N, CA and C atoms of all chains as a GROMACS GRO file, in nm:
protein
  651
    1UNK      N    1   9.590  11.598  14.999
    1UNK     CA    2   9.706  11.514  14.920
    1UNK      C    3   9.837  11.652  14.920
    2UNK      N    4   9.869  11.733  15.040
    2UNK     CA    5   9.957  11.830  14.991
    2UNK      C    6  10.090  11.775  14.968
    3UNK      N    7  10.127  11.648  15.047
    3UNK     CA    8  10.246  11.600  15.068
    3UNK      C    9  10.370  11.717  15.174
    4UNK      N   10  10.462  11.788  15.082
    4UNK     CA   11  10.529  11.844  15.197
    4UNK      C   12  10.499  12.005  15.158
    5UNK      N   13  10.498  12.081  15.257
    5UNK     CA   14  10.470  12.219  15.209
    5UNK      C   15  10.552  12.312  15.308
    6UNK      N   16  10.553  12.446  15.233
    6UNK     CA   17  10.678  12.518  15.316
    6UNK      C   18  10.614  12.642  15.310
    7UNK      N   19  10.622  12.730  15.410
    7UNK     CA   20  10.562  12.868  15.441
    7UNK      C   21  10.697  12.943  15.511
    8UNK      N   22  10.686  13.090  15.458
    8UNK     CA   23  10.622  13.165  15.357
    8UNK      C   24  10.701  13.124  15.229
    9UNK      N   25  10.633  13.124  15.118
    9UNK     CA   26  10.719  13.122  14.978
    9UNK      C   27  10.846  13.205  14.974
   10UNK      N   28  10.806  13.331  15.001
   10UNK     CA   29  10.911  13.422  14.972
   10UNK      C   30  10.898  13.519  15.122
   11UNK      N   31  11.036  13.613  15.164
   11UNK     CA   32  11.040  13.615  15.304
   11UNK      C   33  11.134  13.733  15.264
   12UNK      N   34  11.123  13.894  15.282
   12UNK     CA   35  11.241  13.984  15.302
   12UNK      C   36  11.270  14.013  15.447
   13UNK      N   37  11.397  14.000  15.494
   13UNK     CA   38  11.377  14.032  15.635
   13UNK      C   39  11.497  14.153  15.641
   14UNK      N   40  11.525  14.184  15.777
   14UNK     CA   41  11.652  14.268  15.795
   14UNK      C   42  11.772  14.190  15.884
   15UNK      N   43  11.872  14.244  15.840
   15UNK     CA   44  11.966  14.182  15.921
   15UNK      C   45  11.944  14.220  16.097
   16UNK      N   46  11.972  14.066  16.152
   16UNK     CA   47  11.945  14.070  16.331
   16UNK      C   48  11.821  14.025  16.339
   17UNK      N   49  11.712  14.014  16.273
   17UNK     CA   50  11.563  13.984  16.270
   17UNK      C   51  11.591  13.830  16.308
   18UNK      N   52  11.483  13.774  16.386
   18UNK     CA   53  11.475  13.650  16.376
   18UNK      C   54  11.354  13.595  16.293
   19UNK      N   55  11.395  13.506  16.218
   19UNK     CA   56  11.300  13.446  16.102
   19UNK      C   57  11.303  13.281  16.116
   20UNK      N   58  11.152  13.212  16.122
   20UNK     CA   59  11.129  13.106  16.104
   20UNK      C   60  11.057  13.045  15.983
   21UNK      N   61  11.091  12.956  15.932
   21UNK     CA   62  11.035  12.906  15.817
   21UNK      C   63  10.986  12.754  15.862
   22UNK      N   64  10.867  12.738  15.790
   22UNK     CA   65  10.799  12.645  15.853
   22UNK      C   66  10.786  12.523  15.756
   23UNK      N   67  10.779  12.431  15.755
   23UNK     CA   68  10.758  12.277  15.699
   23UNK      C   69  10.680  12.169  15.762
   24UNK      N   70  10.607  12.136  15.676
   24UNK     CA   71  10.498  12.018  15.716
   24UNK      C   72  10.475  11.951  15.626
   25UNK      N   73  10.466  11.822  15.652
   25UNK     CA   74  10.458  11.680  15.570
   25UNK      C   75  10.342  11.611  15.604
   26UNK      N   76  10.235  11.555  15.520
   26UNK     CA   77  10.107  11.468  15.570
   26UNK      C   78  10.190  11.336  15.548
   27UNK      N   79  10.291  11.298  15.536
   27UNK     CA   80  10.319  11.171  15.492
   27UNK      C   81  10.362  11.076  15.618
   28UNK      N   82  10.374  11.096  15.701
   28UNK     CA   83  10.420  11.084  15.834
   28UNK      C   84  10.573  10.980  15.796
   29UNK      N   85  10.629  11.067  15.735
   29UNK     CA   86  10.769  11.031  15.681
   29UNK      C   87  10.864  11.056  15.822
   30UNK      N   88  10.937  10.964  15.893
   30UNK     CA   89  11.010  10.987  15.993
   30UNK      C   90  11.128  11.083  15.948
   31UNK      N   91  11.187  11.088  15.860
   31UNK     CA   92  11.348  11.195  15.837
   31UNK      C   93  11.242  11.283  15.786
   32UNK      N   94  11.328  11.429  15.826
   32UNK     CA   95  11.315  11.581  15.771
   32UNK      C   96  11.420  11.608  15.737
   33UNK      N   97  11.432  11.713  15.649
   33UNK     CA   98  11.586  11.785  15.640
   33UNK      C   99  11.547  11.918  15.581
   34UNK      N  100  11.645  11.986  15.618
   34UNK     CA  101  11.646  12.140  15.577
   34UNK      C  102  11.765  12.175  15.502
   35UNK      N  103  11.763  12.203  15.360
   35UNK     CA  104  11.866  12.236  15.274
   35UNK      C  105  11.856  12.396  15.226
   36UNK      N  106  11.964  12.430  15.224
   36UNK     CA  107  12.022  12.578  15.147
   36UNK      C  108  12.072  12.556  15.017
   37UNK      N  109  12.038  12.638  14.929
   37UNK     CA  110  12.066  12.620  14.792
   37UNK      C  111  12.106  12.782  14.714
   38UNK      N  112  12.234  12.750  14.702
   38UNK     CA  113  12.311  12.912  14.649
   38UNK      C  114  12.377  12.847  14.529
   39UNK      N  115  12.386  12.952  14.442
   39UNK     CA  116  12.488  12.956  14.314
   39UNK      C  117  12.639  12.902  14.349
   40UNK      N  118  12.666  12.803  14.260
   40UNK     CA  119  12.789  12.755  14.334
   40UNK      C  120  12.836  12.665  14.397
   41UNK      N  121  12.726  12.631  14.507
   41UNK     CA  122  12.731  12.559  14.589
   41UNK      C  123  12.639  12.422  14.622
   42UNK      N  124  12.542  12.449  14.518
   42UNK     CA  125  12.461  12.336  14.508
   42UNK      C  126  12.365  12.345  14.644
   43UNK      N  127  12.306  12.199  14.679
   43UNK     CA  128  12.197  12.188  14.814
   43UNK      C  129  12.307  12.146  14.947
   44UNK      N  130  12.275  12.240  15.036
   44UNK     CA  131  12.370  12.208  15.154
   44UNK      C  132  12.289  12.149  15.267
   45UNK      N  133  12.311  12.075  15.319
   45UNK     CA  134  12.226  12.027  15.473
   45UNK      C  135  12.254  12.086  15.549
   46UNK      N  136  12.143  12.159  15.643
   46UNK     CA  137  12.137  12.233  15.755
   46UNK      C  138  12.140  12.154  15.830
   47UNK      N  139  12.052  12.104  15.878
   47UNK     CA  140  11.992  12.030  15.965
   47UNK      C  141  11.922  11.904  15.930
   48UNK      N  142  11.886  11.821  16.012
   48UNK     CA  143  11.792  11.715  15.960
   48UNK      C  144  11.723  11.610  16.083
   49UNK      N  145  11.645  11.581  16.086
   49UNK     CA  146  11.573  11.530  16.193
   49UNK      C  147  11.526  11.379  16.171
   50UNK      N  148  11.563  11.264  16.286
   50UNK     CA  149  11.522  11.112  16.255
   50UNK      C  150  11.372  11.116  16.288
   51UNK      N  151  11.338  11.165  16.394
   51UNK     CA  152  11.197  11.109  16.434
   51UNK      C  153  11.173  11.289  16.528
   52UNK      N  154  11.070  11.248  16.585
   52UNK     CA  155  11.002  11.354  16.646
   52UNK      C  156  11.117  11.395  16.795
   53UNK      N  157  11.129  11.483  16.824
   53UNK     CA  158  11.240  11.526  16.921
   53UNK      C  159  11.367  11.490  16.888
   54UNK      N  160  11.443  11.416  16.770
   54UNK     CA  161  11.536  11.392  16.773
   54UNK      C  162  11.590  11.479  16.614
   55UNK      N  163  11.730  11.570  16.658
   55UNK     CA  164  11.757  11.625  16.536
   55UNK      C  165  11.941  11.623  16.544
   56UNK      N  166  11.964  11.671  16.418
   56UNK     CA  167  12.096  11.656  16.390
   56UNK      C  168  12.178  11.749  16.311
   57UNK      N  169  12.281  11.814  16.340
   57UNK     CA  170  12.354  11.887  16.272
   57UNK      C  171  12.381  11.828  16.084
   58UNK      N  172  12.395  11.944  16.039
   58UNK     CA  173  12.395  11.880  15.866
   58UNK      C  174  12.552  11.978  15.858
   59UNK      N  175  12.612  11.968  15.727
   59UNK     CA  176  12.704  12.035  15.688
   59UNK      C  177  12.710  12.185  15.681
   60UNK      N  178  12.612  12.259  15.726
   60UNK     CA  179  12.620  12.435  15.737
   60UNK      C  180  12.542  12.453  15.847
   61UNK      N  181  12.522  12.453  15.982
   61UNK     CA  182  12.431  12.411  16.081
   61UNK      C  183  12.448  12.598  16.132
   62UNK      N  184  12.549  12.643  16.136
   62UNK     CA  185  12.596  12.743  16.232
   62UNK      C  186  12.507  12.890  16.186
   63UNK      N  187  12.404  12.938  16.310
   63UNK     CA  188  12.309  13.046  16.257
   63UNK      C  189  12.174  12.996  16.243
   64UNK      N  190  12.183  12.890  16.280
   64UNK     CA  191  12.003  12.793  16.256
   64UNK      C  192  12.015  12.731  16.370
   65UNK      N  193  11.851  12.725  16.388
   65UNK     CA  194  11.804  12.638  16.521
   65UNK      C  195  11.648  12.576  16.444
   66UNK      N  196  11.719  12.422  16.472
   66UNK     CA  197  11.564  12.376  16.468
   66UNK      C  198  11.482  12.286  16.573
   67UNK      N  199  11.359  12.239  16.559
   67UNK     CA  200  11.296  12.190  16.659
   67UNK      C  201  11.172  12.048  16.583
   68UNK      N  202  11.140  11.976  16.653
   68UNK     CA  203  11.070  11.872  16.570
   68UNK      C  204  10.980  11.813  16.725
   69UNK      N  205  10.868  11.907  16.744
   69UNK     CA  206  10.792  11.853  16.856
   69UNK      C  207  10.683  11.783  16.772
   70UNK      N  208  10.655  11.780  16.641
   70UNK     CA  209  10.554  11.666  16.622
   70UNK      C  210  10.641  11.608  16.461
   71UNK      N  211  10.587  11.507  16.464
   71UNK     CA  212  10.619  11.424  16.326
   71UNK      C  213  10.637  11.529  16.202
   72UNK      N  214  10.515  11.561  16.192
   72UNK     CA  215  10.480  11.621  16.050
   72UNK      C  216  10.548  11.765  16.065
   73UNK      N  217  10.580  11.792  16.142
   73UNK     CA  218  10.635  11.970  16.140
   73UNK      C  219  10.779  12.007  16.162
   74UNK      N  220  10.866  12.055  16.094
   74UNK     CA  221  11.011  12.060  16.142
   74UNK      C  222  11.019  12.206  16.082
   75UNK      N  223  11.020  12.325  16.191
   75UNK     CA  224  11.085  12.466  16.142
   75UNK      C  225  11.187  12.470  16.160
   76UNK      N  226  11.247  12.593  16.089
   76UNK     CA  227  11.393  12.599  16.061
   76UNK      C  228  11.397  12.754  16.133
   77UNK      N  229  11.440  12.817  16.228
   77UNK     CA  230  11.459  12.908  16.245
   77UNK      C  231  11.603  12.991  16.264
   78UNK      N  232  11.600  13.136  16.191
   78UNK     CA  233  11.746  13.189  16.198
   78UNK      C  234  11.724  13.304  16.319
   79UNK      N  235  11.836  13.270  16.410
   79UNK     CA  236  11.774  13.366  16.526
   79UNK      C  237  11.820  13.517  16.519
   80UNK      N  238  11.926  13.539  16.453
   80UNK     CA  239  11.957  13.656  16.423
   80UNK      C  240  12.003  13.659  16.254
   81UNK      N  241  11.915  13.657  16.155
   81UNK     CA  242  11.960  13.700  16.016
   81UNK      C  243  12.082  13.748  15.966
   82UNK      N  244  12.162  13.665  15.884
   82UNK     CA  245  12.280  13.757  15.850
   82UNK      C  246  12.245  13.750  15.695
   83UNK      N  247  12.320  13.874  15.575
   83UNK     CA  248  12.305  13.854  15.462
   83UNK      C  249  12.353  13.752  15.410
   84UNK      N  250  12.440  13.696  15.471
   84UNK     CA  251  12.504  13.540  15.435
   84UNK      C  252  12.397  13.466  15.426
   85UNK      N  253  12.292  13.466  15.472
   85UNK     CA  254  12.159  13.382  15.514
   85UNK      C  255  12.071  13.381  15.378
   86UNK      N  256  12.115  13.476  15.326
   86UNK     CA  257  12.006  13.511  15.176
   86UNK      C  258  12.044  13.395  15.115
   87UNK      N  259  11.907  13.325  15.069
   87UNK     CA  260  11.921  13.169  14.996
   87UNK      C  261  11.763  13.152  14.953
   88UNK      N  262  11.772  12.999  14.944
   88UNK     CA  263  11.636  12.928  14.847
   88UNK      C  264  11.701  12.824  14.972
   89UNK      N  265  11.545  12.784  15.052
   89UNK     CA  266  11.545  12.685  15.173
   89UNK      C  267  11.481  12.594  15.095
   90UNK      N  268  11.524  12.475  15.091
   90UNK     CA  269  11.425  12.359  15.092
   90UNK      C  270  11.419  12.263  15.191
   91UNK      N  271  11.295  12.237  15.223
   91UNK     CA  272  11.247  12.106  15.325
   91UNK      C  273  11.254  12.002  15.244
   92UNK      N  274  11.243  11.880  15.293
   92UNK     CA  275  11.250  11.751  15.257
   92UNK      C  276  11.174  11.630  15.356
   93UNK      N  277  11.148  11.522  15.283
   93UNK     CA  278  11.122  11.408  15.382
   93UNK      C  279  11.155  11.296  15.329
   94UNK      N  280  11.193  11.181  15.386
   94UNK     CA  281  11.213  11.088  15.336
   94UNK      C  282  11.172  10.960  15.385
   95UNK      N  283  11.175  10.888  15.258
   95UNK     CA  284  11.132  10.725  15.317
   95UNK      C  285  11.197  10.607  15.217
   96UNK      N  286  11.256  10.569  15.261
   96UNK     CA  287  11.335  10.460  15.209
   96UNK      C  288  11.462  10.532  15.132
   97UNK      N  289  11.514  10.605  15.195
   97UNK     CA  290  11.630  10.659  15.119
   97UNK      C  291  11.582  10.756  15.015
   98UNK      N  292  11.469  10.785  14.993
   98UNK     CA  293  11.421  10.862  14.891
   98UNK      C  294  11.369  10.968  14.897
   99UNK      N  295  11.418  11.111  14.908
   99UNK     CA  296  11.377  11.222  14.938
   99UNK      C  297  11.304  11.292  14.864
  100UNK      N  298  11.172  11.374  14.946
  100UNK     CA  299  11.082  11.441  14.852
  100UNK      C  300  11.089  11.554  14.940
  101UNK      N  301  11.111  11.697  14.830
  101UNK     CA  302  11.117  11.863  14.874
  101UNK      C  303  10.996  11.902  14.897
  102UNK      N  304  10.977  11.980  14.940
  102UNK     CA  305  10.887  12.093  14.938
  102UNK      C  306  10.909  12.224  14.848
  103UNK      N  307  10.846  12.302  14.813
  103UNK     CA  308  10.878  12.391  14.704
  103UNK      C  309  10.962  12.506  14.732
  104UNK      N  310  11.017  12.520  14.823
  104UNK     CA  311  11.110  12.619  14.882
  104UNK      C  312  11.056  12.737  14.951
  105UNK      N  313  11.166  12.793  15.026
  105UNK     CA  314  11.140  12.945  15.030
  105UNK      C  315  11.238  13.002  15.029
  106UNK      N  316  11.221  13.118  14.943
  106UNK     CA  317  11.319  13.220  14.895
  106UNK      C  318  11.351  13.331  14.996
  107UNK      N  319  11.431  13.328  15.068
  107UNK     CA  320  11.497  13.458  15.179
  107UNK      C  321  11.585  13.525  15.105
  108UNK      N  322  11.520  13.645  15.163
  108UNK     CA  323  11.676  13.785  15.159
  108UNK      C  324  11.640  13.826  15.264
  109UNK      N  325  11.796  13.858  15.265
  109UNK     CA  326  11.810  13.942  15.404
  109UNK      C  327  11.890  14.075  15.411
  110UNK      N  328  11.816  14.160  15.401
  110UNK     CA  329  11.881  14.317  15.383
  110UNK      C  330  11.970  14.341  15.472
  111UNK      N  331  13.862  11.806  14.778
  111UNK     CA  332  13.818  11.764  14.681
  111UNK      C  333  13.650  11.774  14.741
  112UNK      N  334  13.557  11.768  14.649
  112UNK     CA  335  13.415  11.746  14.671
  112UNK      C  336  13.332  11.641  14.707
  113UNK      N  337  13.268  11.606  14.785
  113UNK     CA  338  13.233  11.493  14.772
  113UNK      C  339  13.133  11.382  14.698
  114UNK      N  340  13.095  11.503  14.616
  114UNK     CA  341  13.022  11.483  14.489
  114UNK      C  342  13.024  11.568  14.383
  115UNK      N  343  13.075  11.525  14.259
  115UNK     CA  344  13.112  11.658  14.178
  115UNK      C  345  13.015  11.603  14.072
  116UNK      N  346  12.998  11.703  13.958
  116UNK     CA  347  12.931  11.746  13.851
  116UNK      C  348  12.999  11.812  13.757
  117UNK      N  349  12.989  11.798  13.623
  117UNK     CA  350  13.028  11.871  13.549
  117UNK      C  351  12.890  11.993  13.536
  118UNK      N  352  12.923  12.091  13.559
  118UNK     CA  353  12.813  12.190  13.579
  118UNK      C  354  12.794  12.218  13.417
  119UNK      N  355  12.813  12.195  13.332
  119UNK     CA  356  12.747  12.219  13.198
  119UNK      C  357  12.743  12.363  13.162
  120UNK      N  358  12.669  12.420  13.086
  120UNK     CA  359  12.568  12.387  13.020
  120UNK      C  360  12.590  12.276  12.886
  121UNK      N  361  12.502  12.167  12.871
  121UNK     CA  362  12.496  12.065  12.783
  121UNK      C  363  12.397  12.122  12.685
  122UNK      N  364  12.454  12.169  12.566
  122UNK     CA  365  12.334  12.236  12.499
  122UNK      C  366  12.330  12.088  12.376
  123UNK      N  367  12.206  12.036  12.353
  123UNK     CA  368  12.175  11.944  12.249
  123UNK      C  369  12.085  11.988  12.176
  124UNK      N  370  12.044  11.901  12.065
  124UNK     CA  371  11.928  11.902  11.949
  124UNK      C  372  11.839  11.825  12.061
  125UNK      N  373  11.714  11.835  11.958
  125UNK     CA  374  11.608  11.745  11.992
  125UNK      C  375  11.671  11.606  11.929
  126UNK      N  376  11.623  11.526  11.995
  126UNK     CA  377  11.640  11.353  11.950
  126UNK      C  378  11.785  11.321  11.970
  127UNK      N  379  11.884  11.430  12.036
  127UNK     CA  380  12.002  11.369  12.087
  127UNK      C  381  12.007  11.273  12.203
  128UNK      N  382  12.128  11.206  12.190
  128UNK     CA  383  12.156  11.109  12.312
  128UNK      C  384  12.250  11.171  12.403
  129UNK      N  385  12.207  11.192  12.522
  129UNK     CA  386  12.326  11.270  12.617
  129UNK      C  387  12.353  11.206  12.733
  130UNK      N  388  12.470  11.212  12.784
  130UNK     CA  389  12.502  11.118  12.887
  130UNK      C  390  12.602  11.243  13.000
  131UNK      N  391  12.540  11.205  13.142
  131UNK     CA  392  12.596  11.290  13.247
  131UNK      C  393  12.664  11.196  13.320
  132UNK      N  394  12.761  11.210  13.374
  132UNK     CA  395  12.879  11.155  13.514
  132UNK      C  396  12.865  11.211  13.649
  133UNK      N  397  12.878  11.167  13.736
  133UNK     CA  398  12.897  11.223  13.859
  133UNK      C  399  12.988  11.140  13.957
  134UNK      N  400  13.097  11.163  13.999
  134UNK     CA  401  13.194  11.107  14.062
  134UNK      C  402  13.180  11.142  14.186
  135UNK      N  403  13.188  11.030  14.292
  135UNK     CA  404  13.176  11.050  14.453
  135UNK      C  405  13.282  10.999  14.521
  136UNK      N  406  13.321  11.066  14.610
  136UNK     CA  407  13.478  11.042  14.659
  136UNK      C  408  13.458  10.916  14.801
  137UNK      N  409  13.357  10.878  14.861
  137UNK     CA  410  13.363  10.807  14.926
  137UNK      C  411  13.287  10.662  14.926
  138UNK      N  412  13.352  10.575  14.924
  138UNK     CA  413  13.345  10.416  14.871
  138UNK      C  414  13.246  10.362  14.938
  139UNK      N  415  13.209  10.414  15.082
  139UNK     CA  416  13.140  10.339  15.189
  139UNK      C  417  12.957  10.383  15.150
  140UNK      N  418  12.963  10.465  15.012
  140UNK     CA  419  12.867  10.496  14.981
  140UNK      C  420  12.723  10.391  14.951
  141UNK      N  421  12.621  10.411  15.007
  141UNK     CA  422  12.557  10.293  14.987
  141UNK      C  423  12.426  10.298  14.901
  142UNK      N  424  12.375  10.451  14.879
  142UNK     CA  425  12.251  10.418  14.758
  142UNK      C  426  12.285  10.571  14.673
  143UNK      N  427  12.215  10.590  14.526
  143UNK     CA  428  12.240  10.696  14.480
  143UNK      C  429  12.115  10.714  14.386
  144UNK      N  430  12.104  10.855  14.360
  144UNK     CA  431  12.002  10.902  14.304
  144UNK      C  432  12.021  11.020  14.209
  145UNK      N  433  11.932  11.006  14.115
  145UNK     CA  434  11.943  11.096  14.016
  145UNK      C  435  11.789  11.206  14.051
  146UNK      N  436  11.820  11.353  14.064
  146UNK     CA  437  11.708  11.470  14.063
  146UNK      C  438  11.718  11.532  13.948
  147UNK      N  439  11.597  11.601  13.902
  147UNK     CA  440  11.573  11.669  13.828
  147UNK      C  441  11.534  11.798  13.895
  148UNK      N  442  11.593  11.940  13.875
  148UNK     CA  443  11.526  12.044  13.882
  148UNK      C  444  11.514  12.147  13.778
  149UNK      N  445  11.404  12.192  13.801
  149UNK     CA  446  11.360  12.304  13.690
  149UNK      C  447  11.384  12.460  13.783
  150UNK      N  448  11.393  12.533  13.703
  150UNK     CA  449  11.464  12.673  13.708
  150UNK      C  450  11.400  12.703  13.865
  151UNK      N  451  11.424  12.754  13.938
  151UNK     CA  452  11.336  12.809  14.024
  151UNK      C  453  11.250  12.688  14.135
  152UNK      N  454  11.244  12.582  14.116
  152UNK     CA  455  11.141  12.510  14.173
  152UNK      C  456  11.245  12.386  14.252
  153UNK      N  457  11.129  12.329  14.319
  153UNK     CA  458  11.223  12.202  14.428
  153UNK      C  459  11.296  12.100  14.344
  154UNK      N  460  11.406  12.030  14.346
  154UNK     CA  461  11.430  11.911  14.314
  154UNK      C  462  11.313  11.823  14.297
  155UNK      N  463  11.301  11.713  14.202
  155UNK     CA  464  11.225  11.620  14.206
  155UNK      C  465  11.314  11.481  14.155
  156UNK      N  466  11.287  11.372  14.269
  156UNK     CA  467  11.329  11.257  14.201
  156UNK      C  468  11.331  11.195  14.088
  157UNK      N  469  11.430  11.154  14.000
  157UNK     CA  470  11.418  11.091  13.871
  157UNK      C  471  11.405  10.948  13.883
  158UNK      N  472  11.511  10.912  13.928
  158UNK     CA  473  11.524  10.770  13.948
  158UNK      C  474  11.639  10.753  14.027
  159UNK      N  475  11.633  10.651  14.128
  159UNK     CA  476  11.725  10.569  14.184
  159UNK      C  477  11.823  10.503  14.120
  160UNK      N  478  11.972  10.467  14.149
  160UNK     CA  479  12.058  10.402  14.080
  160UNK      C  480  12.107  10.270  14.157
  161UNK      N  481  12.043  10.168  14.063
  161UNK     CA  482  12.091  10.035  14.158
  161UNK      C  483  12.221   9.940  14.069
  162UNK      N  484  12.261   9.884  14.165
  162UNK     CA  485  12.402   9.822  14.118
  162UNK      C  486  12.384   9.754  13.965
  163UNK      N  487  12.287   9.730  13.958
  163UNK     CA  488  12.251   9.643  13.824
  163UNK      C  489  12.219   9.745  13.707
  164UNK      N  490  12.220   9.883  13.742
  164UNK     CA  491  12.148   9.978  13.651
  164UNK      C  492  11.976   9.952  13.598
  165UNK      N  493  11.970  10.084  13.615
  165UNK     CA  494  11.836  10.054  13.546
  165UNK      C  495  11.788  10.145  13.456
  166UNK      N  496  11.648  10.134  13.387
  166UNK     CA  497  11.621  10.195  13.290
  166UNK      C  498  11.445  10.229  13.340
  167UNK      N  499  11.425  10.341  13.275
  167UNK     CA  500  11.271  10.396  13.296
  167UNK      C  501  11.262  10.501  13.150
  168UNK      N  502  11.192  10.419  13.062
  168UNK     CA  503  11.155  10.500  12.928
  168UNK      C  504  11.286  10.502  12.874
  169UNK      N  505  11.323  10.642  12.851
  169UNK     CA  506  11.436  10.731  12.781
  169UNK      C  507  11.548  10.738  12.846
  170UNK      N  508  11.543  10.708  12.993
  170UNK     CA  509  11.625  10.728  13.082
  170UNK      C  510  11.709  10.588  13.136
  171UNK      N  511  11.849  10.607  13.133
  171UNK     CA  512  11.889  10.493  13.206
  171UNK      C  513  12.019  10.524  13.300
  172UNK      N  514  12.010  10.480  13.384
  172UNK     CA  515  12.128  10.543  13.485
  172UNK      C  516  12.186  10.398  13.528
  173UNK      N  517  12.331  10.422  13.549
  173UNK     CA  518  12.403  10.323  13.603
  173UNK      C  519  12.521  10.394  13.703
  174UNK      N  520  12.550  10.246  13.766
  174UNK     CA  521  12.619  10.283  13.869
  174UNK      C  522  12.815  10.195  13.874
  175UNK      N  523  12.894  10.236  13.877
  175UNK     CA  524  13.031  10.211  13.849
  175UNK      C  525  13.104  10.242  14.016
  176UNK      N  526  13.065  10.080  14.066
  176UNK     CA  527  13.164  10.119  14.209
  176UNK      C  528  13.293  10.124  14.202
  177UNK      N  529  13.349  10.053  14.124
  177UNK     CA  530  13.514  10.032  14.120
  177UNK      C  531  13.583  10.168  14.086
  178UNK      N  532  13.512  10.265  13.984
  178UNK     CA  533  13.530  10.388  13.951
  178UNK      C  534  13.468  10.515  14.016
  179UNK      N  535  13.358  10.459  14.095
  179UNK     CA  536  13.322  10.559  14.191
  179UNK      C  537  13.236  10.681  14.112
  180UNK      N  538  13.168  10.625  14.030
  180UNK     CA  539  13.062  10.738  13.940
  180UNK      C  540  12.938  10.632  13.912
  181UNK      N  541  12.850  10.759  13.881
  181UNK     CA  542  12.744  10.719  13.829
  181UNK      C  543  12.684  10.795  13.720
  182UNK      N  544  12.596  10.765  13.626
  182UNK     CA  545  12.582  10.801  13.537
  182UNK      C  546  12.437  10.814  13.484
  183UNK      N  547  12.387  10.900  13.408
  183UNK     CA  548  12.258  10.913  13.350
  183UNK      C  549  12.264  10.943  13.197
  184UNK      N  550  12.175  10.856  13.147
  184UNK     CA  551  12.188  10.845  13.000
  184UNK      C  552  12.058  10.911  12.953
  185UNK      N  553  12.042  10.986  12.839
  185UNK     CA  554  11.903  11.022  12.844
  185UNK      C  555  11.852  11.006  12.665
  186UNK      N  556  11.802  10.912  12.602
  186UNK     CA  557  11.774  10.887  12.488
  186UNK      C  558  11.683  10.963  12.418
  187UNK      N  559  11.711  11.032  12.237
  187UNK     CA  560  11.572  11.087  12.212
  187UNK      C  561  11.534  11.214  12.269
  188UNK      N  562  11.640  11.299  12.333
  188UNK     CA  563  11.612  11.435  12.409
  188UNK      C  564  11.492  11.493  12.353
  189UNK      N  565  11.394  11.519  12.465
  189UNK     CA  566  11.283  11.647  12.433
  189UNK      C  567  11.314  11.758  12.481
  190UNK      N  568  11.254  11.835  12.413
  190UNK     CA  569  11.267  12.012  12.465
  190UNK      C  570  11.206  11.999  12.658
  191UNK      N  571  11.128  11.913  12.677
  191UNK     CA  572  11.098  11.960  12.791
  191UNK      C  573  11.168  11.867  12.919
  192UNK      N  574  11.303  11.820  12.830
  192UNK     CA  575  11.428  11.729  12.901
  192UNK      C  576  11.472  11.862  12.972
  193UNK      N  577  11.500  12.003  12.925
  193UNK     CA  578  11.564  12.077  12.967
  193UNK      C  579  11.564  12.106  13.119
  194UNK      N  580  11.649  12.094  13.185
  194UNK     CA  581  11.665  12.130  13.350
  194UNK      C  582  11.811  12.090  13.372
  195UNK      N  583  11.816  12.112  13.520
  195UNK     CA  584  11.946  12.060  13.558
  195UNK      C  585  11.917  11.952  13.656
  196UNK      N  586  11.994  11.863  13.640
  196UNK     CA  587  11.991  11.744  13.670
  196UNK      C  588  12.100  11.706  13.782
  197UNK      N  589  12.062  11.673  13.925
  197UNK     CA  590  12.142  11.683  14.022
  197UNK      C  591  12.150  11.531  14.077
  198UNK      N  592  12.285  11.488  14.077
  198UNK     CA  593  12.289  11.340  14.154
  198UNK      C  594  12.323  11.364  14.293
  199UNK      N  595  12.283  11.281  14.346
  199UNK     CA  596  12.291  11.234  14.481
  199UNK      C  597  12.351  11.104  14.530
  200UNK      N  598  12.429  11.120  14.678
  200UNK     CA  599  12.510  11.002  14.730
  200UNK      C  600  12.449  10.990  14.853
  201UNK      N  601  12.404  10.897  14.910
  201UNK     CA  602  12.358  10.876  15.060
  201UNK      C  603  12.472  10.789  15.144
  202UNK      N  604  12.532  10.860  15.233
  202UNK     CA  605  12.631  10.795  15.326
  202UNK      C  606  12.567  10.850  15.470
  203UNK      N  607  12.479  10.823  15.509
  203UNK     CA  608  12.413  10.884  15.635
  203UNK      C  609  12.270  10.996  15.595
  204UNK      N  610  12.337  11.080  15.550
  204UNK     CA  611  12.265  11.199  15.482
  204UNK      C  612  12.280  11.199  15.330
  205UNK      N  613  12.190  11.240  15.246
  205UNK     CA  614  12.215  11.271  15.103
  205UNK      C  615  12.306  11.412  15.090
  206UNK      N  616  12.447  11.362  15.011
  206UNK     CA  617  12.492  11.472  14.968
  206UNK      C  618  12.494  11.501  14.826
  207UNK      N  619  12.439  11.607  14.788
  207UNK     CA  620  12.412  11.624  14.639
  207UNK      C  621  12.532  11.692  14.557
  208UNK      N  622  12.558  11.662  14.437
  208UNK     CA  623  12.632  11.768  14.331
  208UNK      C  624  12.551  11.847  14.302
  209UNK      N  625  12.603  11.924  14.260
  209UNK     CA  626  12.593  12.097  14.228
  209UNK      C  627  12.535  12.075  14.060
  210UNK      N  628  12.484  12.010  14.042
  210UNK     CA  629  12.404  11.995  13.928
  210UNK      C  630  12.447  11.976  13.762
  211UNK      N  631  12.422  11.958  13.663
  211UNK     CA  632  12.422  11.951  13.528
  211UNK      C  633  12.342  12.009  13.454
  212UNK      N  634  12.359  12.142  13.387
  212UNK     CA  635  12.236  12.183  13.324
  212UNK      C  636  12.225  12.146  13.196
  213UNK      N  637  12.110  12.101  13.152
  213UNK     CA  638  12.098  12.066  13.014
  213UNK      C  639  12.017  12.154  12.903
  214UNK      N  640  12.002  12.166  12.801
  214UNK     CA  641  11.928  12.255  12.731
  214UNK      C  642  11.913  12.171  12.590
  215UNK      N  643  11.785  12.125  12.581
  215UNK     CA  644  11.771  12.094  12.469
  215UNK      C  645  11.709  12.189  12.374
  216UNK      N  646  11.775  12.195  12.225
  216UNK     CA  647  11.769  12.276  12.158
  216UNK      C  648  11.658  12.233  12.049
  217UNK      N  649  11.542  12.308  11.990
  217UNK     CA  650  11.494  12.262  11.861
  217UNK      C  651  11.571  12.303  11.732
   0.00000   0.00000   0.00000
């Protein structure tokens, strides 16, 4: 009965490194989302996916890559991390337009 | 102008008080509306959907005013445990969130 999980929960990395944040849901929801949350900006959509192998850009996609080879997984990759990507990242899945969030990953880029 | 705007607060109210938050949205084609609650350093959790006719869930009442393009959340008989940040969300293809309104209920 895990619902939606994210890993790691905390990550510290250095500028220029590649980082992948994992998201897994057990509900078989079609839609999945990645958000970042920063003080003063609220939740901003990075990428979303309507189904396996279908992804689309959100409000702030630059510097991020996603894939969705299986319905239950939606990893987010920072190809070359920058300090401005220090944030809390939330994954979500939805059914009937209601979104359910994972516990978040707190990422620090030094 | 932001697509979804909220007063950041904080709203400091005593236990038992009634408090109301508004959230304005800019796109009149928005289809569905939600209120989420977010506790410090935790994920947002769906509090309630907002229907055209308004809806109530215990001490919480949500209203939609399409003409003026805002949604509201009313909390009656505030409890200490209601202290949190309340986010509104508007769906136009994908959910767009407001920055949240912080509520602090004081004993």
